[in-house]
N, CA, C and O of each residue as an XYZ file, in Angstrom:
932
protein
N      23.604    106.315     42.150
C      25.068    105.754     41.873
C      26.118    106.980     42.616
O      27.150    106.729     43.239
N      25.673    108.025     42.418
C      26.048    109.269     43.101
C      26.408    108.659     44.203
O      27.560    108.234     44.118
N      25.798    108.403     45.388
C      26.361    107.978     47.021
C      27.553    106.976     47.060
O      28.586    107.148     47.706
N      27.257    105.895     46.269
C      28.272    104.806     46.369
C      29.488    105.459     45.999
O      30.447    105.310     46.756
N      29.601    106.044     45.138
C      30.776    106.552     44.341
C      31.902    107.651     45.348
O      33.109    107.704     45.585
N      30.541    108.499     45.759
C      31.198    109.197     46.857
C      31.807    108.560     48.365
O      32.699    109.021     49.077
N      31.004    107.381     48.545
C      31.470    106.721     49.555
C      32.705    105.812     49.682
O      33.211    105.395     50.723
N      33.189    105.532     48.081
C      34.389    105.362     47.698
C      35.549    106.288     47.709
O      36.684    106.026     48.106
N      35.197    107.188     47.314
C      36.178    107.994     47.129
C      36.796    108.574     48.514
O      37.968    108.896     48.711
N      35.887    108.617     49.274
C      36.108    108.940     51.073
C      36.666    108.350     51.614
O      37.357    108.858     52.497
N      36.698    106.189     51.281
C      37.479    105.546     51.995
C      38.729    105.502     51.252
O      39.673    105.323     52.021
N      39.083    105.604     50.001
C      39.928    106.248     49.434
C      41.124    106.992     49.994
O      42.297    106.680     50.196
N      40.396    108.097     50.173
C      41.067    109.615     50.453
C      41.384    109.087     52.367
O      42.404    109.645     52.773
N      40.905    108.446     53.142
C      41.007    107.844     54.299
C      42.493    106.829     54.210
O      43.615    107.021     54.680
N      42.137    106.118     53.698
C      43.180    104.817     53.612
C      44.773    105.688     52.992
O      45.971    105.511     53.212
N      44.224    106.356     52.407
C      45.718    107.190     51.788
C      46.166    108.059     52.723
O      47.385    108.219     52.650
N      45.609    108.704     53.608
C      45.942    109.861     54.766
C      46.795    108.572     55.720
O      48.015    108.579     55.886
N      45.859    107.509     56.278
C      46.241    106.460     56.924
C      47.891    106.450     56.869
O      48.778    106.823     57.637
N      47.846    105.825     55.554
C      49.597    105.330     55.367
C      50.238    106.368     54.996
O      51.412    106.030     54.843
N      50.066    107.695     54.718
C      50.786    108.799     54.888
C      51.311    109.025     56.334
O      52.459    109.418     56.544
N      50.565    108.804     57.155
C      50.566    109.172     58.619
C      51.514    108.022     59.131
O      52.511    108.357     59.770
N      51.275    106.719     58.900
C      52.408    105.615     59.237
C      54.098    105.705     58.776
O      55.125    105.440     59.400
N      53.831    106.248     57.275
C      54.818    106.502     56.738
C      55.731    107.230     57.429
O      56.881    106.827     57.602
N      55.061    108.944     58.109
C      56.026    109.287     58.721
C      56.619    109.305     59.921
O      57.456    110.169     60.179
N      56.285    108.407     60.764
C      56.560    107.697     61.830
C      57.360    107.202     61.840
O      57.148    106.040     61.493
N      58.817    107.487     62.175
C      60.194    106.887     62.435
C      59.923    105.440     63.483
O      59.182    105.735     64.421
N      60.312    104.175     63.494
C      60.819    103.312     64.276
C      61.663    103.674     65.201
O      62.777    104.039     64.825
N      61.343    103.664     66.675
C      62.694    104.164     67.409
C      63.746    103.302     67.421
O      63.549    102.087     67.393
N      65.308    103.973     67.476
C      66.402    103.285     67.099
C      66.283    102.147     68.398
O      65.497    102.564     69.249
N      66.808    100.980     68.696
C      67.246    100.464     69.440
C      68.418    101.071     70.462
O      69.457    101.623     70.102
N      67.945    100.806     71.936
C      68.826    101.500     72.444
C      70.062    100.315     72.616
O      69.809     99.116     72.503
N      71.665    100.931     72.955
C      72.471    100.220     73.159
C      72.510     99.358     74.375
O      71.769     99.636     75.318
N      73.308     98.342     74.430
C      73.099     97.532     75.337
C      74.403     97.112     75.712
O      75.183     96.564     74.932
N      74.712     97.443     77.249
C      76.168     97.684     77.576
C      76.433     95.958     77.735
O      75.658     95.004     77.796
N      77.988     96.091     77.770
C      78.334     94.592     77.676
C      78.462     94.160     79.045
O      79.055     95.046     79.660
N      78.130     93.055     79.901
C      78.029     92.839     81.103
C      78.547     91.419     81.404
O      78.420     90.635     82.345
N      79.348     91.409     79.914
C      80.257     89.541     80.514
C      81.471     89.864     81.250
O      82.229     90.801     80.998
N      81.597     88.958     82.233
C      82.286     88.913     83.285
C      83.291     88.875     82.681
O      83.455     88.343     81.583
N      84.244     89.553     83.465
C      85.928     89.499     83.531
C      87.000     88.434     84.253
O      87.242     88.326     85.455
N      87.304     88.027     83.647
C      88.559     86.882     84.840
C      89.457     86.759     84.411
O      89.763     85.572     84.297
N      90.370     87.648     83.944
C      92.055     87.478     83.863
C      92.257     89.273     84.383
O      91.388     90.144     84.397
N      93.245     89.343     84.645
C      93.729     90.990     84.585
C      95.279     90.693     84.536
O      95.731     89.569     84.752
N      96.102     91.861     84.216
C      97.673     92.192     84.213
C      97.539     93.741     84.515
O      96.588     94.480     84.264
N      98.624     94.002     85.058
C      98.978     95.238     85.608
C     100.632     95.677     85.580
O     101.581     95.057     86.060
N     100.627     96.714     84.991
C     102.040     97.190     84.747
C     102.154     98.412     85.489
O     101.256     99.236     85.319
N     103.453     98.794     86.588
C     103.081    100.142     87.081
C     104.482    100.182     87.214
O     105.284     99.248     87.226
N     104.736    101.878     87.352
C     106.129    102.381     87.721
C     105.916    103.784     88.596
O     105.031    104.590     88.308
N     106.540    103.908     89.338
C     106.387    104.936     90.323
C     107.496    105.208     91.147
O     108.517    105.333     90.470
N     107.667    105.337     92.291
C     108.831    105.882     93.204
C     108.509    105.579     94.467
O     107.336    105.693     94.821
N     109.539    105.122     95.398
C     109.050    104.327     96.861
C     110.477    105.225     97.616
O     111.520    105.814     97.330
N     109.872    104.933     98.413
C     110.990    105.477     99.997
C     110.997    104.163    100.921
O     109.930    103.653    101.260
N     112.508    103.513    101.403
C     112.570    102.568    102.148
C     113.313    103.098    103.443
O     114.193    103.946    103.296
N     113.001    102.646    104.667
C     113.903    102.999    105.931
C     114.445    101.583    106.507
O     113.769    100.678    106.996
N     115.445    101.621    106.372
C     115.934    100.241    107.344
C     116.980    100.004    108.284
O     118.142    100.265    107.973
N     116.623     99.432    109.651
C     117.376     99.270    110.612
C     118.692     98.055    110.124
O     118.581     96.832    110.213
N     119.450     98.536    109.801
C     120.522     97.614    109.905
C     121.318     97.404    110.339
O     121.861     98.358    110.897
N     122.092     95.882    110.447
C     123.092     95.752    111.674
C     124.344     95.546    110.953
O     124.778     94.688    110.185
N     124.825     96.764    111.531
C     126.476     97.193    110.725
C     127.927     96.599    111.421
O     128.077     97.237    112.463
N     128.635     95.989    111.313
C     130.147     95.973    111.813
C     131.246     97.005    111.665
O     131.754     97.221    110.565
N     131.494     97.431    112.396
C     132.548     98.559    112.496
C     134.001     97.820    113.040
O     134.129     97.824    114.264
N     134.780     97.376    112.482
C     136.191     96.733    112.784
C     137.067     97.489    113.139
O     137.937     97.050    113.891
N     137.099     98.723    112.745
C     137.923     99.574    113.118
C     137.821    100.229    114.163
O     138.698    100.889    114.719
N     136.308    100.007    114.594
C     136.407    101.056    116.419
C     135.516     99.872    116.870
O     134.589    100.278    117.571
N     135.512     98.317    116.651
C     135.526     97.126    117.020
C     133.981     97.156    117.844
O     133.902     96.865    119.037
N     132.715     97.573    116.968
C     131.671     97.885    117.410
C     130.710     97.315    116.646
O     130.936     96.902    115.508
N     129.186     97.234    117.420
C     128.223     96.552    116.405
C     127.158     97.060    116.678
O     127.218     97.651    117.756
N     126.060     97.116    116.131
C     124.536     97.298    116.237
C     123.949     98.011    115.007
O     124.459     98.434    113.970
N     122.426     97.990    115.595
C     121.330     98.981    114.258
C     121.854     99.689    113.857
O     122.585    100.208    114.700
N     121.991    100.321    112.416
C     121.861    101.570    112.337
C     121.053    102.091    111.398
O     121.292    101.488    110.352
N     119.999    103.116    111.190
C     119.105    103.421    110.517
C     119.760    104.204    109.350
O     120.617    105.075    109.500
N     119.129    103.688    107.895
C     119.105    104.243    106.998
C     118.236    104.025    106.018
O     117.815    102.891    105.787
N     117.807    105.259    105.216
C     116.450    105.853    104.677
C     117.080    106.460    103.296
O     118.043    107.213    103.154
N     116.441    106.033    102.588
C     116.250    105.979    101.034
C     115.433    106.155     99.871
O     114.331    105.628    100.020
N     115.600    106.723     98.749
C     114.199    106.704     97.824
C     114.525    106.432     96.498
O     115.644    106.700     96.062
N     113.501    105.838     95.697
C     113.997    105.552     94.270
C     113.147    105.219     93.137
O     112.010    104.877     93.460
N     113.374    105.230     92.044
C     112.494    104.850     91.330
C     112.291    103.107     91.550
O     113.103    102.262     91.928
N     110.719    102.975     91.102
C     110.630    101.659     91.309
C     109.541    101.104     89.576
O     108.890    101.886     88.884
N     109.672     99.868     89.383
C     108.969     99.127     88.415
C     108.113     97.677     88.725
O     108.751     96.742     89.207
N     106.970     97.547     88.500
C     106.148     96.330     88.641
C     105.391     95.374     87.869
O     105.156     95.912     86.787
N     104.989     94.432     87.899
C     103.881     93.972     87.139
C     103.134     93.112     88.087
O     103.717     92.790     89.122
N     101.915     92.690     87.878
C     101.024     91.897     88.442
C     100.291     91.169     87.582
O     100.333     91.293     86.358
N      99.445     90.216     88.336
C      98.600     89.460     87.208
C      97.810     88.407     87.916
O      98.186     88.131     89.055
N      96.781     87.777     87.429
C      96.103     86.869     87.656
C      94.450     86.546     87.766
O      94.185     86.509     86.564
N      93.671     86.389     88.189
C      92.347     86.059     87.898
C      91.645     86.729     88.785
O      92.033     86.680     89.952
N      90.560     87.443     88.482
C      89.550     87.755     88.676
C      88.205     87.479     89.020
O      87.525     87.156     88.046
N      87.463     87.513     90.374
C      86.428     86.511     90.047
C      85.097     87.357     90.746
O      84.680     86.890     91.806
N      84.648     88.161     90.384
C      83.732     89.281     90.606
C      84.547     90.628     91.245
O      85.176     91.476     90.611
N      84.343     90.551     92.602
C      84.927     91.993     92.752
C      86.154     91.280     93.487
O      86.863     92.277     93.625
N      86.801     90.359     93.985
C      87.760     89.746     94.351
C      89.034     89.756     92.837
O      88.717     89.528     91.670
N      90.264     90.043     93.278
C      91.467     89.067     92.417
C      92.433     88.878     92.848
O      92.881     89.768     93.571
N      93.289     87.586     92.630
C      94.463     87.127     93.060
C      95.077     86.859     92.041
O      94.726     86.475     90.926
N      96.612     87.230     92.779
C      97.824     86.701     91.855
C      99.126     87.141     92.270
O      99.419     87.806     93.265
N      99.920     86.644     91.303
C     101.172     87.187     91.943
C     101.622     88.487     91.616
O     101.058     89.098     90.708
N     102.765     89.094     92.369
C     103.070     90.803     91.781
C     104.499     90.958     92.301
O     104.936     90.883     93.449
N     105.221     91.242     90.904
C     106.720     91.246     91.453
C     107.388     92.894     91.339
O     107.801     93.388     90.289
N     107.378     93.355     92.247
C     108.673     94.745     91.873
C     109.897     94.529     92.254
O     110.494     93.600     92.798
N     110.297     96.141     91.649
C     111.944     95.815     91.584
C     112.178     97.593     92.191
O     111.663     98.551     91.615
N     112.949     97.694     93.293
C     113.277     99.205     93.554
C     114.815     99.295     93.372
O     115.691     98.523     93.763
N     114.916    100.641     92.556
C     116.316    100.790     92.662
C     116.745    101.867     93.518
O     115.987    102.825     93.360
N     117.513    102.067     94.233
C     117.935    103.097     95.490
C     119.791    103.039     95.524
O     120.391    102.082     95.035
N     120.333    103.927     96.015
C     121.839    104.295     95.904
C     122.407    103.436     96.522
O     123.555    103.310     96.094
N     122.163    102.719     97.389
C     122.924    101.958     98.498
C     122.640    100.687     97.881
O     123.572     99.895     97.746
N     121.780    100.459     97.589
C     120.739     98.669     97.330
C     119.888     98.426     95.986
O     119.685     99.317     95.162
N     119.594     97.603     95.914
C     118.476     97.471     94.709
C     117.321     96.211     95.915
O     117.788     95.409     96.724
N     116.236     96.382     95.707
C     114.842     95.602     96.848
C     113.999     94.946     95.622
O     113.317     95.623     94.852
N     114.108     93.857     95.564
C     112.631     92.912     95.177
C     112.390     92.282     95.655
O     113.146     91.531     96.271
N     110.963     92.239     95.627
C     109.499     91.747     96.236
C     109.289     90.875     95.035
O     109.602     91.116     93.870
N     108.586     89.613     95.632
C     107.746     88.791     94.605
C     106.852     87.916     95.480
O     107.247     87.145     96.355
N     105.271     88.207     95.027
C     104.511     87.445     96.415
C     103.363     87.490     95.726
O     103.267     87.932     94.581
N     102.201     86.910     96.580
C     101.255     86.918     96.196
C     100.264     88.231     96.576
O     100.706     89.163     97.247
N      99.082     88.209     96.149
C      98.346     89.440     96.510
C      96.638     89.284     96.152
O      96.071     88.941     95.115
N      96.161     89.656     97.358
C      94.604     89.764     97.168
C      94.024     90.927     97.108
O      94.559     91.898     97.643
N      92.978     91.022     96.530
C      92.244     92.431     96.119
C      91.076     92.269     96.106
O      90.442     91.239     95.879
N      90.565     93.765     96.465
C      88.783     93.534     96.331
C      88.649     95.218     94.986
O      89.256     96.282     95.100
N      88.026     94.964     94.293
C      87.482     96.402     93.448
C      86.053     96.479     93.329
O      85.249     95.632     92.941
N      85.900     97.584     93.713
C      84.562     98.111     93.782
C      84.109     98.833     92.401
O      83.972    100.053     92.491
N      83.912     98.372     91.411
C      83.169     99.219     90.832
C      81.965    100.287     90.720
O      80.778    100.149     91.017
N      82.697    101.463     90.163
C      81.257    102.396     90.690
C      81.560    103.420     89.631
O      82.327    104.379     89.725
N      80.458    102.865     88.094
C      80.880    103.156     86.948
C      81.906    103.496     86.375
O      82.625    102.542     86.674
N      82.649    104.284     85.642
C      83.912    103.934     85.073
C      85.201    104.007     86.212
O      86.347    103.756     85.839
N      84.846    104.440     87.886
C      85.797    104.299     88.428
C      85.696    103.347     89.441
O      84.668    103.172     90.097
N      87.090    102.515     89.637
C      86.654    101.113     90.616
C      88.049    101.534     91.619
O      89.200    101.152     91.406
N      87.686    102.242     92.524
C      88.283    101.724     94.068
C      89.120    100.257     94.510
O      88.346     99.317     94.689
N      90.107    100.043     94.643
C      90.494     98.723     95.149
C      91.815     98.817     96.160
O      92.820     99.486     95.921
N      91.575     97.955     97.403
C      91.982     97.508     98.420
C      92.586     96.068     98.201
O      91.930     95.070     97.900
N      94.168     96.138     98.433
C      95.170     95.124     98.159
C      95.687     94.759     99.564
O      95.832     95.584    100.466
N      95.955     93.415     99.663
C      96.720     92.846    100.863
C      97.642     91.772    100.246
O      97.233     90.965     99.412
N      98.979     91.810    100.729
C      99.938     90.997     99.812
C     100.873     90.484    101.070
O     100.867     90.789    102.263
N     101.764     89.481    100.217
C     103.222     89.456    100.907
C     103.991     88.170    100.679
O     103.422     87.150    100.290
N     105.512     88.240    100.966
C     106.227     86.914    100.224
C     107.475     87.304    100.350
O     107.741     87.897    101.395
N     108.495     87.107     99.424
C     109.075     86.981     99.413
C     110.412     88.427     98.839
O     110.323     88.925     97.716
N     111.363     88.802     99.710
C     112.009     90.129     99.603
C     113.400     89.898     99.583
O     113.836     89.106    100.419
N     114.332     90.533     98.644
C     115.654     90.465     98.777
C     116.489     91.539     98.833
O     116.036     92.201     97.900
N     117.025     91.914     99.096
C     118.188     93.110     98.926
C     119.467     92.377     97.845
O     119.747     91.179     97.837
N     120.006     93.264     97.128
C     120.956     92.913     96.641
C     121.980     94.047     96.624
O     121.513     95.186     96.626
N     123.186     93.917     96.609
C     124.169     95.085     96.443
C     124.222     95.762     97.477
O     124.410     96.944     97.191
N     124.147     95.581     98.551
C     124.145     96.621    100.081
C     125.401     96.747     99.976
O     126.187     95.812     99.823
N     125.752     98.216    100.070
C     127.051     99.091    100.729
C     126.747    100.040    101.663
O     125.710    100.678    101.847
N     127.974    100.040    102.319
C     127.537    101.244    103.431
C     128.659    102.421    103.003
O     129.797    102.068    102.696
N     128.348    103.569    102.999
C     129.016    104.699    102.806
C     130.221    104.621    104.027
O     131.300    105.094    103.671
N     130.173    104.186    105.152
C     131.516    104.459    106.220
C     132.647    103.600    105.543
O     133.841    103.898    105.562
N     132.014    102.314    104.846
C     133.180    101.419    105.012
C     132.853    101.233    103.030
O     131.921    100.525    102.648
N     133.536    101.786    102.276
C     133.043    101.329    100.931
C     133.994    100.582    100.508
O     133.984    100.265     99.318
N     134.820    100.218    101.186
C     135.807     99.199    101.119
C     135.385     97.778    101.256
O     136.000     96.861    100.711
N     134.383     97.619    101.954
C     133.610     96.220    102.248
C     133.175     95.633    101.219
O     133.031     96.161    100.116
N     132.934     94.493    101.510
C     132.357     93.840     99.959
C     130.680     94.195    100.384
O     130.237     94.656    101.436
N     130.000     93.800     99.180
C     128.608     94.336     99.018
C     127.716     92.943     99.666
O     127.993     91.771     99.413
N     126.738     93.358    100.439
C     126.327     92.270    101.125
C     124.597     91.884    100.623
O     123.865     92.845    100.384
N     124.058     90.515    100.495
C     123.051     90.363     99.949
C     122.311     89.558    100.965
O     122.690     88.506    101.480
N     121.067     90.285    101.201
C     120.257     89.860    102.074
C     119.211     89.475    101.862
O     118.622     90.153    101.019
N     118.318     88.126    102.507
C     116.388     88.223    101.803
C     115.817     87.797    102.815
O     116.424     87.563    103.860
N     114.250     87.592    102.622
C     113.272     87.657    103.858
C     112.094     87.627    103.544
O     111.708     87.179    102.465
N     111.420     88.049    104.341
C     109.921     88.272    103.984
C     109.425     89.334    104.143
O     110.031     90.079    104.914
N     107.844     89.982    103.356
C     107.651     91.324    103.500
C     106.090     90.875    103.764
O     105.552     89.768    103.764
N     105.561     92.288    104.003
C     103.980     92.504    104.073
C     103.528     93.898    103.391
O     104.153     94.939    103.594
N     102.416     93.825    102.586
C     102.148     95.090    101.825
C     100.453     95.654    102.200
O      99.782     94.623    102.238
N      99.907     96.384    102.368
C      98.751     96.689    102.490
C      98.916     97.925    101.540
O      99.695     98.870    101.658
N      98.193     97.732    100.784
C      97.703     99.295     99.896
C      96.291     99.218     98.889
O      95.546     98.277     98.613
N      96.295    100.336     98.575
C      94.819    100.578     98.156
C      95.462    101.623     96.631
O      96.600    102.029     96.394
N      94.062    101.793     95.783
C      94.147    102.905     94.839
C      93.116    103.027     94.135
O      92.062    102.603     94.610
N      93.117    103.554     92.984
C      91.556    104.004     92.095
C      92.351    103.728     91.028
O      93.539    104.029     90.919
N      91.364    102.884     89.887
C      91.469    102.921     88.618
C      90.143    103.513     87.517
O      88.922    103.434     87.656
N      90.812    103.994     86.629
C      89.499    104.584     85.712
C      89.635    104.131     84.482
O      90.626    104.360     83.788
N      88.323    103.234     84.009
C      88.234    102.407     82.654
C      88.222    103.691     81.628
O      87.555    104.721     81.722
N      89.216    103.287     80.572
C      89.338    103.989     79.619
C      88.472    103.310     78.295
O      88.116    103.778     77.214
N      88.343    102.163     78.846
C      87.316    101.371     77.876
C      86.983     99.867     78.251
O      87.751     99.448     79.116
N      86.278     99.180     77.935
C      85.897     98.194     78.924
C      87.446     97.255     79.361
O      87.493     96.743     80.479
N      88.344     97.136     78.637
C      89.459     95.736     78.987
C      90.393     97.211     79.464
O      91.085     96.778     80.386
N      90.647     98.299     79.338
C      91.694     98.435     79.831
C      91.469     99.842     80.923
O      90.666    100.765     80.785
N      92.269     99.667     81.796
C      92.686    100.878     83.066
C      93.493    101.459     83.136
O      94.505    101.066     82.556
N      93.538    102.720     83.871
C      94.895    103.598     84.272
C      94.052    103.928     85.496
O      92.843    104.067     85.685
N      95.444    104.021     86.466
C      95.010    104.427     87.845
C      96.147    104.954     88.768
O      97.291    105.183     88.374
N      95.626    105.147     90.251
C      97.023    105.425     91.154
C      97.126    104.685     92.061
O      96.103    104.121     92.450
N      98.425    104.416     92.734
C      98.451    103.141     93.785
C      99.045    103.764     94.650
O      99.786    104.702     94.355
N      98.790    103.272     96.206
C      99.774    103.784     97.028
C     100.065    102.800     98.347
O      99.409    102.849     99.387
N     100.857    102.161     98.166
C     101.197    101.152     99.302
C     102.077    101.296    100.365
O     102.766    102.309    100.249
N     102.362    100.442    101.660
C     102.878    100.573    102.736
C     103.478     98.980    102.806
O     102.855     97.940    102.590
N     104.674     99.126    103.123
C     105.407     97.266    103.250
C     106.001     97.372    104.629
O     106.092     98.321    105.408
N     106.314     96.327    104.686
C     106.914     96.005    105.930
C     108.062     94.791    105.815
O     107.675     93.738    105.309
N     109.293     94.873    106.205
C     110.860     93.974    105.823
C     111.383     93.768    106.757
O     111.874     94.564    107.558
N     111.325     92.135    106.781
C     112.528     91.355    108.014
C     113.240     90.657    107.231
O     112.642     89.914    106.453
N     114.730     90.693    107.208
C     115.933     90.225    105.719
C     117.032     89.726    106.952
O     117.120     90.158    108.102
N     117.722     88.800    106.364
C     118.972     88.587    106.980
C     119.962     87.918    106.041
O     119.417     87.335    105.104
N     121.160     87.869    106.069
C     121.867     87.613    105.051
C     121.960     85.388    105.862
O     121.846     84.866    106.972
N     122.255     84.832    104.245
C     122.648     83.487    104.357
C     122.804     82.973    105.875
O     123.375     83.835    106.544
N     122.495     81.921    106.556
C     122.506     81.369    107.291
C     122.516     81.789    108.919
O     123.028     81.258    109.904
N     121.487     83.321    108.678
C     121.319     83.575    109.911
C     119.935     83.996    109.957
O     119.238     84.611    109.150
N     119.648     83.378    111.423
C     117.973     83.434    111.483
C     117.788     83.981    112.998
O     118.622     84.805    113.370
N     116.844     83.624    113.839
C     116.201     83.867    115.123
C     117.027     83.305    115.757
O     117.432     84.190    116.511
N     117.843     81.972    116.086
C     118.714     81.424    116.649
C     120.161     82.133    116.655
O     120.966     81.803    117.526
N     120.496     83.094    115.703
C     121.593     83.472    115.872
C     121.954     84.125    117.203
O     122.967     83.816    117.832
N     121.025     85.095    117.621
C     121.593     85.902    118.955
C     121.949     85.097    119.931
O     122.926     85.277    120.658
N     120.985     83.950    120.005
C     121.296     83.232    121.354
C     122.764     82.194    121.168
O     123.368     81.724    122.132
N     123.182     81.961    119.603
C     124.608     80.999    119.528
C     125.260     82.242    120.071
O     125.827     82.063    121.149
N     125.311     83.439    119.586
C     126.686     84.581    120.080
C     126.678     84.620    121.083
O     127.789     84.678    121.608
N     125.375     84.615    122.058
C     125.709     84.804    123.607
C     126.294     83.426    124.360
O     126.975     83.420    125.385
N     125.953     82.520    123.761
C     126.139     81.203    124.411
C     127.736     81.297    123.930
O     128.426     80.997    124.905
N     128.506     81.585    122.856
C     129.596     81.614    122.641
C     130.913     82.568    123.382
O     132.138     82.541    123.505
N     129.900     83.278    123.707
C     130.633     84.923    124.756
C     130.513     83.903    126.349
O     131.406     83.954    127.194
N     129.422     83.144    126.489
C     129.608     82.602    127.614
C     130.476     81.275    127.644
O     130.487     80.659    128.710
N     130.853     81.016    127.090
C     132.033     79.879    127.027
C     133.245     80.534    126.746
O     134.255     79.843    126.604
N     133.329     82.236    126.602
C     134.556     83.144    126.531
C     135.134     82.660    125.163
O     136.332     82.915    125.047
N     134.424     81.866    123.842
C     135.060     81.454    122.511
C     134.577     82.922    122.189
O     133.421     83.126    121.817
N     135.582     84.029    122.358
C     135.759     85.453    121.700
C     135.684     85.584    119.947
O     135.233     86.542    119.318
N     136.107     84.673    119.546
C     136.396     84.286    117.791
C     135.109     83.844    117.441
O     134.545     84.215    116.411
N     134.584     83.004    118.319
C     133.726     82.371    117.558
C     132.577     83.467    117.511
O     131.949     83.745    116.490
N     132.403     84.004    118.655
C     131.621     84.979    118.808
C     131.286     86.216    117.723
O     130.288     86.659    117.156
N     132.979     86.557    117.786
C     133.171     87.762    116.823
C     132.668     87.285    115.130
O     132.161     88.103    114.362
N     132.914     85.875    114.769
C     132.597     85.185    113.595
C     130.968     85.498    113.630
O     130.584     86.341    112.819
N     130.283     85.081    114.230
C     128.842     84.807    114.584
C     127.980     86.355    114.140
O     126.952     86.549    113.491
N     129.248     87.580    115.046
C     128.907     88.618    114.877
C     128.938     89.037    113.314
O     127.886     89.358    112.761
N     129.983     89.029    112.719
C     130.137     89.364    111.518
C     129.518     88.764    110.294
O     129.642     89.320    109.202
N     128.834     87.608    110.447
C     128.239     86.860    109.720
C     126.601     87.541    109.919
O     125.788     87.279    109.032
N     126.273     88.187    110.798
C     125.087     88.638    111.050
C     125.061     89.947    110.339
O     123.914     90.378    110.228
N     126.002     90.722    109.816
C     125.810     92.348    109.258
C     124.763     92.205    108.252
O     124.332     91.090    107.956
N     124.399     93.109    107.795
C     123.320     93.658    106.981
C     121.799     93.226    107.182
O     120.899     93.450    106.373
N     121.640     92.407    108.700
C     120.074     91.729    109.077
C     119.796     93.187    109.185
O     120.581     94.034    109.612
N     118.218     93.440    108.615
C     117.983     94.550    108.417
C     116.412     94.203    108.745
O     116.035     93.043    108.576
N     115.494     95.203    109.212
C     114.292     95.313    109.161
C     113.529     96.912    108.878
O     114.137     97.978    108.775
N     112.627     96.785    108.827
C     112.003     98.339    108.608
C     110.961     98.479    107.497
O     110.499     97.529    106.865
N     110.644     99.755    107.326
C     109.476     99.903    106.275
C     109.295    100.377    105.340
O     110.325    101.036    105.200
N     108.338    100.670    103.996
C     108.586    101.318    103.085
C     107.290    101.891    102.514
O     106.263    101.214    102.556
N     107.303    103.174    101.956
C     106.011    103.862    101.279
C     106.538    103.391     99.361
O     107.623    103.499     98.789
N     105.265    102.908     98.911
C     105.175    103.020     97.080
C     104.230    104.057     96.867
O     103.246    104.102     97.604
N     104.395    104.960     95.901
C     103.348    105.193     94.962
C     103.883    105.091     93.529
O     105.003    105.325     93.075
N     102.881    104.721     93.019
C     102.806    104.712     91.800
C     101.476    104.840     90.710
O     100.315    105.049     91.059
N     101.985    104.647     89.219
C     100.887    104.958     88.445
C     100.671    103.914     87.597
O     101.765    103.547     87.169
N      99.563    103.101     87.042
C      99.294    101.993     86.549
C      98.360    101.889     85.035
O      97.345    102.553     84.825
N      98.883    101.036     84.202
C      97.863    100.564     83.490
C      97.561     99.159     83.575
O      98.520     98.387     83.594
N      96.491     98.734     83.626
C      95.716     97.404     83.243
C      94.574     97.201     82.643
O      93.609     97.946     82.475
N      94.842     95.767     82.236
C      94.285     95.023     80.755
C      93.322     93.972     81.599
O      93.689     93.457     82.655
N      91.950     93.715     80.939
C      91.161     93.009     81.773
C      90.508     91.833     80.825
O      90.485     92.124     79.629
N      90.127     90.916     81.081
C      89.778     89.902     80.137
C      88.481     89.186     80.649
O      87.984     88.268     79.997
């Protein structure tokens, strides 16, 4: 009887040792899974500064002269954009307002962007264009003259870098260059030809009126630097 009893005791000891060993081992914690759900919508607000240089057609009635004059100015700007995001591409409208000493500048148009995520950093490149408007334009040389409003088109090329502070929120910095071509209402590419025809007919009054009507016609370029906060859904 002694051997069966010893065998039973040894078996119980082995089972107890195995149970203690298993109990001492902790099951590995599950690894956190990254959220890889696609984001389809984006919204961005920005603020910063802009510099604009315009060649503006001005008429000096006192000196009976007219021609393009260069004016450069800088000031603060604000903007907002939004739209859809398709993998690395974004598409949507963007509105910007610039506040300068001699005028205000508004642009509203579409924008196509490419975003390249690299960890938490997202470099992006943007191409846009649309409607541009200058309001309350005034001349320092002729302060008594009424303010002029012009509108036309703009084109923009820019880029920047965003950083994710969370999955759906980014902060970033942007820089862009713009081209502008604007004119008063009723003035278009045929206006210089019409002025020349009036001069050829000897109609100095009509030519002078058309020249005066063209005052404010502008073309030029700009540079914008801004900081932004974006939301992605």
